[in-house]
C-alpha positions as CSV (number, residue, x, y, z in Angstrom):
1,M,29.1,28.2,-93.6
2,L,25.4,27.3,-93.3
3,D,24.5,23.6,-92.5
4,V,20.9,22.6,-93.4
5,L,21.0,20.1,-90.7
6,K,21.8,22.4,-87.9
7,T,19.0,24.4,-86.1
8,S,21.2,27.4,-85.6
9,S,21.4,27.9,-89.4
10,Y,17.8,28.8,-89.4
11,D,18.1,31.8,-87.2
12,F,17.6,35.4,-87.9
13,N,17.3,38.7,-86.0
14,L,13.9,40.3,-86.3
15,P,13.1,43.8,-84.8
16,Q,10.4,43.5,-82.2
17,N,8.3,46.1,-84.0
18,Q,7.9,43.9,-87.0
19,I,6.0,41.3,-85.0
20,A,2.3,41.9,-85.9
21,S,0.2,41.8,-82.9
22,Y,-3.0,42.9,-84.8
23,P,-3.9,42.3,-88.4
24,I,-4.1,44.9,-91.0
25,N,-7.4,46.0,-92.4
26,P,-8.7,45.1,-95.0
27,P,-6.7,41.8,-94.8
28,D,-5.9,41.8,-98.5
29,S,-3.9,45.0,-98.2
30,A,-1.3,43.1,-96.5
31,K,2.2,43.2,-98.3
32,L,3.1,40.2,-100.5
33,L,6.6,39.2,-101.4
34,V,6.7,37.2,-104.5
35,F,9.6,35.0,-105.4
36,N,9.9,33.6,-108.9
37,R,12.1,30.6,-108.8
38,E,12.6,30.2,-112.5
39,K,13.7,33.7,-113.0
40,N,15.1,34.2,-109.5
41,E,13.3,37.5,-109.2
42,V,11.6,39.2,-106.2
43,F,8.6,41.3,-106.5
44,H,6.9,43.3,-103.8
45,S,3.1,43.6,-104.0
46,T,0.0,43.3,-101.9
47,F,-2.3,40.4,-101.3
48,K,-5.2,41.6,-103.4
49,N,-2.9,41.5,-106.5
50,I,-2.0,37.8,-106.0
51,L,-3.9,36.7,-109.2
52,E,-1.2,38.7,-111.3
53,F,1.4,36.3,-110.2
54,L,-0.4,32.9,-110.3
55,P,0.3,30.6,-113.1
56,K,-2.3,29.1,-115.4
57,D,-3.7,25.4,-115.0
58,L,-3.4,25.7,-111.2
59,S,-5.2,23.7,-108.5
60,I,-5.5,25.7,-105.1
61,F,-5.9,23.9,-101.9
62,L,-6.9,25.5,-98.4
63,N,-7.4,24.4,-94.9
64,D,-10.9,24.6,-93.6
65,T,-9.9,23.9,-90.0
66,K,-11.8,26.0,-87.2
67,V,-10.0,27.5,-84.2
68,I,-11.4,26.4,-80.9
69,K,-11.6,28.9,-78.0
70,A,-9.2,26.5,-76.3
71,R,-7.8,28.6,-73.5
72,I,-9.7,28.5,-70.5
73,F,-9.0,29.6,-66.7
74,G,-10.1,27.6,-63.6
75,K,-9.4,26.8,-60.1
76,K,-8.3,23.7,-58.1
77,D,-10.4,22.8,-55.0
78,T,-7.6,24.5,-53.0
79,G,-8.4,27.8,-54.8
80,A,-5.3,27.8,-56.6
81,K,-5.7,29.4,-60.1
82,I,-5.0,27.3,-63.2
83,E,-4.8,27.9,-67.0
84,L,-5.6,25.2,-69.5
85,L,-5.0,25.0,-73.2
86,L,-6.8,22.3,-75.0
87,N,-4.5,20.8,-77.7
88,K,-6.5,18.0,-79.3
89,P,-8.9,15.2,-78.6
90,L,-7.8,11.7,-78.2
91,F,-9.6,8.4,-78.1
92,M,-12.5,7.5,-75.8
93,N,-13.2,11.2,-74.9
94,R,-9.8,12.0,-73.5
95,Y,-7.9,15.1,-74.3
96,L,-4.2,16.2,-74.7
97,V,-3.8,19.6,-72.9
98,M,-1.2,21.9,-71.5
99,I,-1.6,23.1,-68.0
100,R,0.1,26.2,-66.4
101,G,-0.1,25.3,-62.7
102,K,1.0,22.2,-60.6
103,V,-1.4,19.2,-61.0
104,K,-1.0,15.6,-60.2
105,I,-3.0,12.5,-61.4
106,G,-6.6,12.7,-59.9
107,T,-6.5,16.4,-59.5
108,K,-9.9,18.1,-60.5
109,I,-9.9,21.6,-62.0
110,F,-13.2,23.6,-61.9
111,F,-14.2,26.1,-64.6
112,N,-17.4,28.3,-65.3
113,E,-20.4,26.6,-66.7
114,N,-19.9,23.7,-64.3
115,L,-17.1,22.2,-66.4
116,V,-14.6,20.1,-64.7
117,A,-11.3,18.6,-65.8
118,K,-9.8,15.6,-64.3
119,I,-6.0,14.8,-64.7
120,L,-5.6,11.2,-65.9
121,E,-1.9,11.2,-67.2
122,L,1.3,13.5,-66.8
123,N,3.5,13.2,-70.0
124,E,7.2,13.6,-70.1
125,D,7.0,16.5,-72.4
126,G,5.0,18.6,-70.0
127,S,1.6,17.8,-71.7
128,R,-1.3,16.2,-69.7
129,I,-4.1,14.0,-70.5
130,V,-7.4,14.8,-69.1
131,E,-11.2,14.1,-69.2
132,F,-13.9,16.7,-69.0
133,F,-17.3,16.4,-67.5
134,K,-20.1,18.7,-66.0
135,D,-20.1,19.0,-62.2
136,N,-23.4,17.5,-61.8
137,D,-22.8,14.6,-64.2
138,N,-19.9,12.2,-64.4
139,K,-20.4,11.3,-67.9
140,K,-17.3,12.2,-69.9
141,L,-17.9,14.9,-72.6
142,D,-17.4,14.3,-76.2
143,F,-15.6,16.8,-78.3
144,L,-18.5,18.8,-79.8
145,S,-20.2,19.1,-76.3
146,L,-17.0,20.3,-74.9
147,V,-16.6,22.9,-77.8
148,D,-20.0,24.3,-77.1
149,I,-19.0,25.0,-73.5
150,L,-15.7,26.4,-74.7
151,N,-17.5,28.8,-76.9
152,Q,-19.1,30.2,-73.9
153,I,-16.2,30.3,-71.5
154,G,-13.0,30.0,-73.4
155,H,-10.5,32.4,-75.1
156,I,-8.9,32.5,-78.5
157,P,-5.4,30.9,-78.1
158,L,-3.4,33.7,-79.6
159,P,0.2,32.9,-80.2
160,P,2.5,33.9,-77.2
161,Y,4.6,36.2,-79.3
162,M,1.7,38.6,-79.7
163,Q,2.2,39.4,-76.1
164,R,-1.3,40.4,-75.4
165,N,-4.7,38.9,-74.3
166,D,-7.3,37.9,-77.0
167,E,-9.9,40.6,-77.6
168,K,-13.5,40.3,-79.1
169,E,-12.3,41.1,-82.6
170,D,-9.9,38.1,-82.5
171,E,-12.8,35.8,-82.6
172,T,-13.2,36.9,-86.3
173,N,-9.7,38.0,-87.2
174,Y,-8.1,34.8,-86.0
175,Q,-10.6,32.6,-88.0
176,T,-10.5,32.1,-91.9
177,L,-13.6,33.0,-93.9
178,F,-14.1,29.2,-94.8
179,A,-13.3,27.8,-91.3
180,K,-15.7,24.8,-91.0
181,N,-14.4,22.0,-88.9
182,Y,-13.6,22.7,-85.1
183,G,-10.3,21.3,-84.1
184,A,-7.5,23.8,-84.4
185,V,-5.7,25.8,-81.6
186,A,-3.9,28.0,-84.2
187,A,-5.2,29.5,-87.4
188,P,-3.8,28.5,-90.8
189,T,-2.6,32.0,-91.1
190,A,-1.8,32.3,-94.8
191,S,-5.4,32.2,-95.4
192,L,-6.3,35.2,-92.9
193,H,-5.5,37.6,-95.9
194,F,-8.5,36.6,-97.9
195,T,-11.5,38.8,-98.4
196,P,-14.9,37.5,-99.8
197,E,-14.2,39.3,-103.0
198,L,-10.6,37.9,-103.5
199,L,-11.8,34.4,-102.7
200,K,-14.6,34.8,-105.3
201,K,-12.0,35.8,-108.1
202,L,-9.8,32.7,-107.2
203,E,-12.8,30.4,-107.2
204,T,-14.0,31.9,-110.5
205,K,-10.7,31.6,-112.2
206,Y,-9.2,28.4,-110.7
207,G,-11.9,26.7,-108.4
208,L,-10.9,26.0,-104.8
209,N,-10.4,22.8,-102.9
210,Y,-10.6,22.4,-99.1
211,L,-8.9,19.7,-96.9
212,T,-8.6,19.8,-93.1
213,L,-5.6,19.6,-90.8
214,H,-6.3,20.7,-87.2
215,V,-3.3,22.9,-86.2
216,G,-2.0,21.9,-82.8
217,A,0.1,23.8,-80.1
218,G,3.0,21.7,-81.5
219,T,3.2,24.2,-84.4
220,F,4.8,26.7,-82.0
221,K,7.2,24.3,-80.3
222,P,10.7,25.5,-80.9
223,V,13.4,23.2,-82.4
224,D,15.6,22.8,-79.3
225,V,18.1,20.2,-80.7
226,E,20.9,21.3,-83.0
227,D,20.5,18.5,-85.3
228,I,17.2,19.1,-87.0
229,L,16.6,15.4,-87.8
230,S,16.5,14.7,-84.0
231,H,13.5,16.9,-83.4
232,P,10.5,14.9,-82.4
233,M,7.9,16.2,-84.9
234,H,4.3,16.9,-83.6
235,S,1.4,15.1,-85.1
236,E,-1.9,16.7,-86.2
237,Y,-5.1,15.1,-87.5
238,F,-6.0,15.6,-91.1
239,E,-8.6,14.5,-93.5
240,I,-8.9,14.9,-97.2
241,G,-12.4,14.5,-98.7
242,I,-13.2,12.4,-101.9
243,E,-13.6,15.4,-104.2
244,A,-10.5,17.1,-102.8
245,K,-8.5,13.8,-103.3
246,K,-9.8,13.4,-106.9
247,N,-8.7,17.0,-107.8
248,L,-5.4,16.5,-106.1
249,D,-4.7,13.3,-108.0
250,N,-5.5,14.9,-111.3
251,A,-3.9,18.4,-110.6
252,K,-1.3,19.6,-113.1
253,K,0.2,22.1,-110.7
254,V,-0.6,22.6,-107.0
255,L,-0.8,25.7,-104.8
256,A,-0.8,25.0,-101.2
257,V,-2.1,27.9,-99.2
258,G,-0.1,27.5,-96.0
259,T,2.3,25.1,-94.5
260,T,-0.6,23.1,-93.0
261,V,-1.9,22.3,-96.5
262,T,1.6,21.6,-97.7
263,R,2.3,19.0,-95.0
264,T,-1.2,17.5,-95.6
265,I,-0.8,17.0,-99.4
266,E,2.8,15.8,-98.9
267,Y,1.9,13.4,-96.3
268,Y,-0.9,12.0,-98.7
269,S,1.5,11.8,-101.5
270,R,3.9,9.7,-99.6
271,T,1.4,7.4,-97.7
272,N,-1.8,7.5,-99.8
273,K,-3.6,8.1,-96.5
274,I,-6.7,10.5,-96.6
275,Q,-7.0,10.8,-92.9
276,G,-5.1,10.2,-89.7
277,E,-2.2,11.7,-88.0
278,C,0.2,13.8,-90.0
279,D,3.8,14.0,-88.6
280,L,5.6,14.9,-91.7
281,F,8.7,17.0,-91.4
282,L,9.6,18.9,-94.6
283,N,13.3,20.4,-94.7
284,P,15.9,20.7,-97.3
285,L,16.7,17.0,-97.2
286,N,12.9,15.9,-97.4
287,K,11.6,18.2,-100.2
288,P,8.0,18.4,-101.6
289,I,7.0,15.8,-104.3
290,K,3.6,17.1,-105.1
291,V,3.2,20.8,-104.1
292,D,4.6,23.1,-106.7
293,Y,3.8,26.6,-105.2
294,L,3.5,27.8,-101.7
295,L,1.6,30.9,-100.2
296,T,2.6,31.4,-96.6
297,N,3.4,34.1,-93.9
298,F,6.8,34.8,-92.4
299,H,7.7,32.3,-89.6
300,L,9.7,32.0,-86.4
301,P,13.3,31.6,-86.4
302,K,14.6,28.0,-86.0
303,S,11.1,26.6,-86.4
304,T,9.9,23.7,-88.4
305,L,8.0,26.2,-90.4
306,I,10.9,28.1,-91.8
307,M,12.6,24.7,-92.4
308,L,9.6,23.8,-94.6
309,V,10.0,27.0,-96.6
310,A,13.6,26.1,-97.1
311,S,12.5,22.6,-98.4
312,F,11.1,24.6,-101.4
313,I,13.8,27.1,-102.1
314,G,16.9,26.1,-100.1
315,L,18.2,27.5,-96.7
316,E,20.4,30.4,-98.3
317,K,17.6,31.8,-100.4
318,T,15.1,31.5,-97.5
319,L,17.3,33.5,-95.3
320,E,17.9,36.0,-98.1
321,L,14.2,36.5,-98.7
322,Y,13.6,36.8,-95.0
323,N,16.4,39.6,-94.7
324,I,14.8,41.4,-97.6
325,A,11.4,41.2,-95.9
326,I,13.0,42.7,-92.7
327,K,14.7,45.5,-94.7
328,E,11.4,46.4,-96.5
329,N,9.5,46.4,-93.1
330,Y,7.3,43.4,-93.8
331,R,5.2,42.4,-90.8
332,F,5.9,38.9,-89.4
333,Y,4.0,35.9,-87.9
334,S,0.4,35.0,-87.7
335,Y,-1.1,38.5,-88.3
336,G,1.7,39.5,-90.5
337,D,2.3,39.7,-94.3
338,G,2.6,37.0,-96.9
339,M,5.1,35.5,-99.1
340,L,4.2,33.6,-102.6
341,I,6.8,31.2,-103.9
342,I,6.1,30.2,-107.7
């Protein structure tokens, strides 16, 4: 018997060869599983045909965050190699990072382009708080100055399940066509399927709205407690512009392109905040109140993302659709195929 409160209920077996390590080309040739809730029907199509399934009087919202080259490699003054993953900026030019390698408070890590990180705090969850500066200048680097350096020395932080190093093509492939605001360490992957032509068709028929949520490394954090409500939900910075807010308030029906857009809209709908830290955890006991339809990829087992999908259609139906996708050889995760819930 499935229990929506138990993490183990959100598990499924996925063949290794259905984890997409590379995107399909062109992106809109990806498969699209469409689930019509009213008719309880499943359709198999491709992404470029998505307009055939979208209802009328629809407001579409997308995430315009931009992925940082957040993965950098350096050395301690002892010569020991260190890998650092920038997660997000904090106040006063301090940064939350993950570090592979032993460090203590006060440790300095040296990177190319004279970039230096100094360890300020060690958090219990394994994350670290650091400040960055140039080797010849003790002035702390602000976020945009840091991003300029990361664009020179950093690597695209591909999810670990791809089991490969980033390549030059990932700088384009792992970025949406409308990426605008630097801040994410993971792409809003449902939007990776769009081509310029498809976006233009959607813009012409429906108009498009953009908001920002900077996807953090926490999106890949597994739920490692059996009671899902005991999971400490990660927070991510979001911002909804005035125009997008107005269109959202007046929308008859809302399609969220991706889980990040869903969480942002639902957080706003509950708090009336248009910027800040979103830590909303959607699950079958905390269902959407504003978003009507969802376009998303297929997510990791026992993750908050598959629990979000279950908040729309229930746990049993979610697992049923995932098993159909596995049987029909859909490609899973960030570079994989998509699912539309209408």
